[in-house]
GUTIMAR-58634 format. One record per residue (C-alpha): x, y, z. Coordinates in steps of 0.5 Angstrom, whole numbers. Layout:
- xx:yy:zz
- X:Y:Z
...
//
This chain:
- xx:yy:zz
- -47:13:78
- -46:10:71
- -40:15:70
- -37:14:76
- -37:6:74
- -34:8:67
- -29:12:70
- -27:7:76
- -27:1:71
- -22:4:66
- -17:7:71
- -18:0:75
- -16:-4:69
- -11:1:66
- -14:2:60
- -14:10:62
- -8:12:66
- -10:20:65
- -16:23:68
- -17:31:68
- -23:33:72
- -26:40:70
- -30:45:74
- -33:50:69
- -34:57:72
- -41:59:74
- -43:55:68
- -51:55:69
- -50:63:70
- -46:65:64
- -50:61:59
- -51:65:53
- -58:65:50
- -56:67:43
- -51:61:42
- -56:56:46
- -62:58:41
- -57:57:35
- -56:50:38
- -63:49:39
- -65:51:32
- -60:46:29
- -64:41:34
- -70:43:30
- -73:46:36
- -80:49:34
- -80:57:34
- -85:57:39
- -82:53:44
- -75:58:43
- -80:64:44
- -83:60:51
- -76:59:53
- -73:66:52
- -79:69:55
- -79:64:61
- -71:65:62
- -68:70:58
- -72:76:56
- -75:81:60
- -73:77:66
- -72:81:73
- -69:79:79
- -67:82:86
- -62:80:91
- -63:79:99
- -57:81:104
- -58:81:111
- -66:82:110
- -65:87:106
- -67:87:98
- -64:90:93
- -67:94:87
- -70:90:81
- -65:89:76
- -65:86:69
- -62:79:67
- -58:79:61
- -55:72:61
- -56:65:65
- -62:62:67
- -66:63:74
- -63:59:80
- -67:53:81
- -71:53:74
- -72:46:72
- -70:48:65
- -63:49:68
- -60:43:67
- -63:40:61
- -62:47:57
- -54:46:59
- -54:39:57
- -56:41:50
- -51:47:50
- -45:43:52
- -47:37:48
- -43:40:42
- -37:39:46
- -38:32:48
- -39:31:40
- -32:34:39
- -29:30:44
- -32:23:43
- -32:24:35
- -29:18:31
- -22:20:29
- -21:25:34
- -15:21:37
- -12:20:30
- -9:27:30
- -5:25:36
- -2:19:33
- 3:19:27
- -2:14:23
- -6:17:17
- -12:11:18
- -18:14:21
- -20:9:26
- -28:7:28
- -31:10:33
- -27:8:40
- -31:4:45
- -27:8:50
- -31:15:51
- -26:20:52
- -30:25:56
- -36:24:60
- -41:29:63
- -46:30:68
- -49:37:68
- -43:41:69
- -38:36:72
- -34:33:67
- -28:29:66
- -23:28:60
- -20:21:59
- -14:19:56
- -8:14:55
- -2:18:54
- 0:25:55
- -1:26:47
- -8:25:48
- -9:29:54
- -6:35:50
- -11:34:44
- -17:33:48
- -15:40:52
- -14:43:45
- -21:41:43
- -24:44:50
- -20:50:50
- -23:52:43
- -30:50:44
- -30:54:51
- -27:60:47
- -32:60:42
- -38:59:47
- -36:64:52
- -35:59:58
- -30:59:62
- -26:54:67
- -24:55:74
- -17:52:73
- -15:52:80
- -21:47:82
- -20:43:76
- -15:37:77
- -11:32:74
- -10:25:76
- -4:21:73
- 1:15:75
- 7:17:79
- 11:15:74
- 8:21:69
- 11:27:72
- 10:32:66
- 5:38:68
- -1:40:63
- -4:46:62
- -11:50:61
- -11:56:57
- -3:57:60
- -5:56:67
- -2:49:70
- -8:44:72
- -7:42:79
- -4:35:80
- -8:31:86
- -8:25:89
- -15:24:90
- -21:28:87
- -28:28:89
- -32:26:83
- -40:26:83
- -39:24:91
- -34:19:90
- -26:19:92
- -22:18:85
- -15:16:85
- -10:15:79
- -12:7:80
- -20:8:80
- -25:10:86
- -23:8:93
- -29:5:95
- -27:3:102
- -26:10:103
- -33:12:100
- -37:7:104
- -34:8:110
- -35:16:109
- -42:15:107
- -44:10:113
- -41:15:118
- -45:21:115
- -51:17:116
- -49:15:123
- -48:23:124
- -54:24:121
- -58:19:126
- -54:22:132
- -57:29:130
- -64:27:129
- -64:24:136
- -65:31:138
- -72:31:135
- -73:23:135
- -74:21:143
- -81:21:142
- -81:17:136
- -83:9:136
- -78:4:132
- -83:4:127
- -82:11:125
- -75:11:126
- -75:5:121
- -79:9:116
- -74:15:116
- -68:10:116
- -71:6:109
- -73:13:106
- -67:17:108
- -61:15:112
- -60:8:108
- -60:12:101
- -54:16:103
- -50:10:102
- -54:5:98
- -53:10:92
- -47:6:90
- -49:-1:92
- -48:-4:85
- -40:-1:85
- -39:-4:92
- -42:-10:91
- -38:-12:85
- -32:-9:89
- -33:-14:95
- -34:-20:90
- -26:-20:90
- -25:-17:97
- -29:-22:102
- -27:-18:108
- -29:-12:105
- -36:-12:109
- -32:-13:116
- -30:-6:116
- -38:-4:116
- -40:-8:122
- -39:-2:127
- -43:3:123
- -48:-2:121
- -49:-4:129
- -50:4:131
- -55:5:126
- -59:-1:128
- -59:1:135
- -61:8:133
- -67:5:130
- -69:-1:135
- -66:2:142
- -62:-4:143
- -55:-5:142
- -54:-12:143
- -54:-17:137
- -55:-12:132
- -55:-18:127
- -61:-21:130
- -65:-14:131
- -64:-13:124
- -67:-19:122
- -73:-18:126
- -74:-11:123
- -74:-14:116
- -67:-10:114
- -63:-15:110
- -55:-15:112
- -51:-10:108
- -48:-15:103
- -55:-18:101
- -58:-12:100
- -52:-9:96
- -52:-15:92
- -60:-14:90
- -59:-7:88
- -53:-10:84
- -58:-15:81
- -63:-9:79
- -57:-5:76
- -57:-10:71
- -64:-8:68
- -61:-1:67
- -55:-4:63
- -60:-8:59
- -64:-1:57
- -58:3:56
- -58:7:49
- -53:4:44
- -49:11:46
- -48:9:53
- -41:9:56
- -43:2:59
- -45:-1:52
- -39:2:49
- -35:-1:55
- -39:-8:54
- -35:-8:47
- -28:-9:50
- -25:-16:52
- -24:-16:60
- -20:-20:64
- -24:-26:68
- -24:-22:75
- -24:-15:72
- -29:-10:76
- -33:-9:69
- -34:-16:69
- -36:-17:76
- -41:-11:75
- -44:-13:69
- -45:-20:70
- -49:-22:76
- -51:-29:78
- -58:-27:81
- -60:-24:75
- -59:-30:71
- -63:-34:76
- -68:-29:75
- -68:-29:67
- -69:-37:68
- -76:-36:72
- -83:-35:69
- -82:-28:72
- -78:-25:66
- -82:-26:61
- -84:-23:56
- -77:-21:54
- -80:-15:50
- -83:-11:55
- -82:-4:58
- -77:-2:62
- -82:0:68
- -85:-7:67
- -78:-10:67
- -76:-6:74
- -83:-8:77
- -82:-16:75
- -74:-16:78
- -77:-12:84
- -82:-18:85
- -77:-23:84
- -72:-20:89
- -77:-19:94
- -78:-26:94
- -71:-28:94
- -70:-23:100
- -76:-26:104
- -73:-33:103
- -66:-31:106
- -69:-27:112
- -73:-34:113
- -66:-38:113
- -63:-32:117
- -68:-33:122
- -67:-40:123
- -60:-39:124
//
């Protein structure tokens, strides 16, 4: 979610106006072990660990394919890693880290300008990746072209191909020029789904995102109804909390920050929330009262609490985190990034004895915040019950 938050903050504030979303062609399956081993050695990976990775994933590894219940003959694998291997995303992150270093290296964008002065490390990241889901961020077309040039050089040297037809270019309507990757035009899009979020040239369409996620949760509850006729409301409530709610709570900090500047935003969720409440309890009347009896916070309160919990993630983010880098910039009072990273409830928590000592671990801090939020929730639920 951090990458999505950074992309939205930069596009929404117009600090970045060009975004190129990348789609690598079977990236995990074509990763070359010889090149990967070189990267691991440069990172001082022990030789015995290299040998273990090679034996598990690359050397003398055989597979077969099943089609229409018929298995093929065994064949040796010469590249890529085994499907479902827990090492797969970790190894790919290490492999592609060199590309991010090249794209975000201090002074990279000085090449796109006429100035001979090499700037300090830019606080705005020029490339973000979550595994093989990558995006290039630029302020103008010259920057876009330079970043693409770096990408092309790295991809060629490391034998990684891009599926250009599935890549996407977002830019303001005033910018009509096309951009090219390896001589092929990158498709221009109005909306592109990045990490599950619908992104436009002005940032994430958060209204559309929440509506879509609530609809998916509601449709999933309708599907579960086929098997849930014999379930009691306690079991349905458990399924809701552990499965259905997670479908739309994933982006809660972003949505809570957005709603602070759009008071009527939550009104658009009323119908879907009422239908989910009915699925749990079996009652259609007065869903607000029913949710209170079930111990489910109203959506605004729940999302605000999750935004407060997000402040702990920000607090413990490493120095190279995009969130930390964006925090070095000056933002307008009502900018999305300020609404996301400034939280009144978290400041209230920091004034309580629960927040001490300040030098504890991330897990301890999370538990402390959760205890505080649980107490706040119980007080809110009690006030709602009185109403």
